C-alpha positions in Angstrom: -8.4 16.0 -16.4 -4.9 14.6 -15.9 -4.8 10.9 -14.9 -1.7 9.4 -13.3 -0.9 5.8 -14.2 -0.3 3.7 -11.1 2.2 1.0 -11.7 0.5 -2.5 -11.2 2.0 -5.8 -10.0 0.7 -9.3 -10.9 1.2 -11.8 -8.1 0.6 -15.5 -8.1 0.8 -18.0 -5.3 3.1 -20.9 -5.9 3.4 -22.5 -2.6 1.0 -23.5 0.2 1.0 -21.7 3.6 0.6 -24.9 5.5 3.2 -25.3 8.2 4.1 -21.5 7.8 3.8 -18.7 10.4 0.1 -17.7 10.9 1.2 -14.1 10.2 2.3 -15.2 6.6 -1.1 -16.9 6.1 -2.9 -13.7 7.0 -0.8 -11.6 4.6 -1.6 -14.0 1.7 -5.3 -13.7 2.5 -4.9 -9.8 2.6 -3.2 -9.9 -0.8 -6.1 -11.9 -2.1 -4.3 -15.2 -2.3 -5.3 -18.3 -0.2 -5.0 -21.2 -2.6 -2.2 -22.3 -4.9 -2.2 -20.9 -8.5 -4.5 -17.8 -7.6 -3.5 -14.6 -9.3 -4.1 -11.0 -8.4 -3.3 -7.8 -10.0 -2.7 -5.1 -7.5 -1.5 -1.4 -7.5 2.1 -1.0 -6.5 2.3 1.0 -3.4 4.5 0.7 -0.2 1.9 -1.4 1.8 1.6 -4.0 -1.0 5.4 -4.1 -1.6 6.0 -4.7 2.2 3.5 -7.6 2.2 5.0 -9.1 -0.9 8.5 -9.0 0.9 7.2 -10.9 3.8 5.9 -13.9 1.6 8.2 -13.6 -1.3 9.2 -17.3 -0.9 5.5 -18.3 -1.5 4.6 -16.2 -4.6 5.9 -15.1 -8.0 5.8 -11.3 -8.8 5.5 -9.8 -12.3 5.1 -6.3 -13.3 2.2 -5.4 -15.5 2.9 -3.0 -18.4 
């Protein structure tokens, strides 16, 4: 069977959501981040990319090879 490799993204929360819009806090939780220095590796798709763009000032993004 042929397996397609899905590109992955590693994200790390660098800043706190305190004092931010409640929507941004919910986006961080949906990405699996709710405390500073938490890291998650997620599949790169349009939904995840859209959420990352909304909170890009609070996180750091790296591509996993």
